[in-house]
Each structure stands twice: as C-alpha cells, then as structure tokens.
C-alpha angles and dihedrals in degrees: 000000000000091000090051092051090048091049092049090049093052090047091052093047091049089048092052091046090049096050092046089052089052090051091054093042092053093043089047090051089063091049097044091047093048091048092047093051090059093051128063102294121086125225088257091054093050092050090048092051092046098055100034092051092045089049091053091048091051094043092104089055091049091051090052088056096043091116092056103042092143088071089056101039115042136113093268094053087044091058093046095043092053091045091063096022137078096325087058095045094044092050090048092048093050088050090052090052090059103031137041120270090242089064092056092060091054101040102039097037093039100047094042097077091043093052092044090052091050094047091046090053092051101037104026098030090233115154120228106245115237089232089064095054093081090055091048091049092052091048090050090050090050092053090047090054091051091051093048092046096049099034120187090330091072098027093092092055092045090053090058091046087054091052090048091052088049091056092049092047090051090053092049096050095046091046087058094043095050097033095223111185120246094239089056092049095050090056102034097049098060096035098048091046093046091051095046098038100044097074090043091053093042099049108020112023126089105243134189095172091121090057097050122100122246093247092055093049094045091051092054093044094050096042102037100034104031112019098040101031100041116010096044090052091052092050093045092051091053091046092054092049091049101040107019128250097274094052093044092049091048091057088059086069086080092068098087092051095043092046091051091049093049091047089055096046102037105026095030090228112167110243112205124212090253092051091050091050090047092052092050092044091049091049091051090047093053090048091051091045091056102033099043091041090053093050093049091054098045092138093066113142125244092250092050090049091052091051091047090052092052093047093049090051094049095043097051100042121020091050096052 
C-alpha cells in the first residue's frame, strides 16, 4: 500500500512538472515567434522551418506506418492538419507583427474554448453547460479589455489572432468528430503541411532565409519543429495520464499570464495595467471554463474521458 501511495505521488509530481513545462513551452512559443518575426526571417520562413523540421523528426514514425499511408493522408487528416497547420501559424505570426505578444496569449487561448463550445453546439449538438458560462464571460471581458487598451492600433493584429483561434477550434472539433488517433495526428500534421506549404514558400512567398544567421535558424528549428511539435506533445500526454484531462487543461489557463510575463522580461514589451488585468482575467476564465465544466459533467463515461484526454493533448500541443 505504501509503495502504491509513493508511486501515485511520484506520478502526480511528474504530471504537474510536465504540464508546467508545457505551459512554459507554449508561452515561450509566442515569445520566440514574436522575436523571430522582428529579426531577419519572415513569417513564411518560420512556418517553413517549423513544418519541414517537424516532418524530418517524425520521419521514423511515418516509415513505421508506410503500409497504412491512407490513415495518414486522407481528406479528414488534411482538414485537421490545415486547421492547426500553416494557416494557423501564419495568421498568428501576422497578428504578432501588429500586436504585442501578451495579447496573443489572451486572444488565442481565450477565444479557443469559446469557439470550440460554439462549434460543438452546432456540429456535435453538445450543449454549453451553465457552469462554463462564467468562464466564457470572464474570457470575453478579458478580450474586451485588450481591445479597449490597444484601440485601433492593435485591432488589426487581434483580428488575425481571432482567425488563428478559429482555425484551431475547427481542428479541435473535427478531431473529436472524426476520432483521429494521436499517433496519426503527430505524423500527418507536419507532413501534410510540409508537402502543401513547401511549393507555396518556394515559388510565392517572400523569403529571407538565405540572409538569416545560423543561430537564428537553429533556434526556430529546435523550438518550432522539435520542442513544440514533439516534446510538448509527449509531456502533455504524460500529464493527462497522471492528472486527468480536466486538471491538465486547467493548468493551460496560466498561459496568458506567463506569456505576458515573458514578453515583459524577454522582449521588454510594456505591459499596461489593463493588459495585466486582462491576462489574469482570461486565465481565471479558462480555469473556470475547465474546472466548472468538468464538475458539471461528472457522469462522463470512461470512453468519453479517454477521447477528452486525447483532444486536450492534441489541442494544447500539436497545434502550437
């Protein structure tokens, strides 16, 4: 019995450490992307490096599935891959070019659960639990504060953050609707995006890749293609197994606050009082959305819990 308790304690501690690492990886993605966009590389270059490097990293997994390529490459995986692929990253990058990094943490992370709830209601006929409405209201208030604080100057960037959240929400809902396995997602997302995006980048996109220094390229490759696309998924999966999907998702409510703090410390972005309040309000809203929603649906079946765990993992990692 004592050994079991000790094992459970270690599992919980590892789960907490894993999910906190995911929070900082995702928050850091916003910072690294924003920094990169103000260096030599273009948004097109960063997206190209992200998906080609992730494709190379997942090549062994693709080779293991070479006898079942239809599971990797089909119209359903195409829709999902593009939902969290280069359309999402490009929209996020354009938003970061016109709005502070701290805003991205609030708008994208905040609007995502609201859009998922709306899409789930329309497509999956899932009602929005009353317990989640407080979280949605707080998230809406947070986004309103960001809009008031930035005015028209940041409105353009926020519009692209909204479109990015829309892409990510579409991916999440269709992943749930079509029940695509995680091992298929981790291979199909980088490979489909690399195949589709490469000719666009090669023939149509403005590129300064040849002008960038090796350190800048290596940073984007390691962070975008390896840390975000592979390691974060691994950590999130372990966190969900150790803590449960609701608890793991609730920790992601820390992202707006952590992103704002990192933007202040690393990018030296001024964070106004309204932005700070918005980040905190959004984080609290995300926590309420997940915690209260989980309590109101305590009778969820084991199969539904398994699906929810997979979706939480895919939403918070692969798409980053």
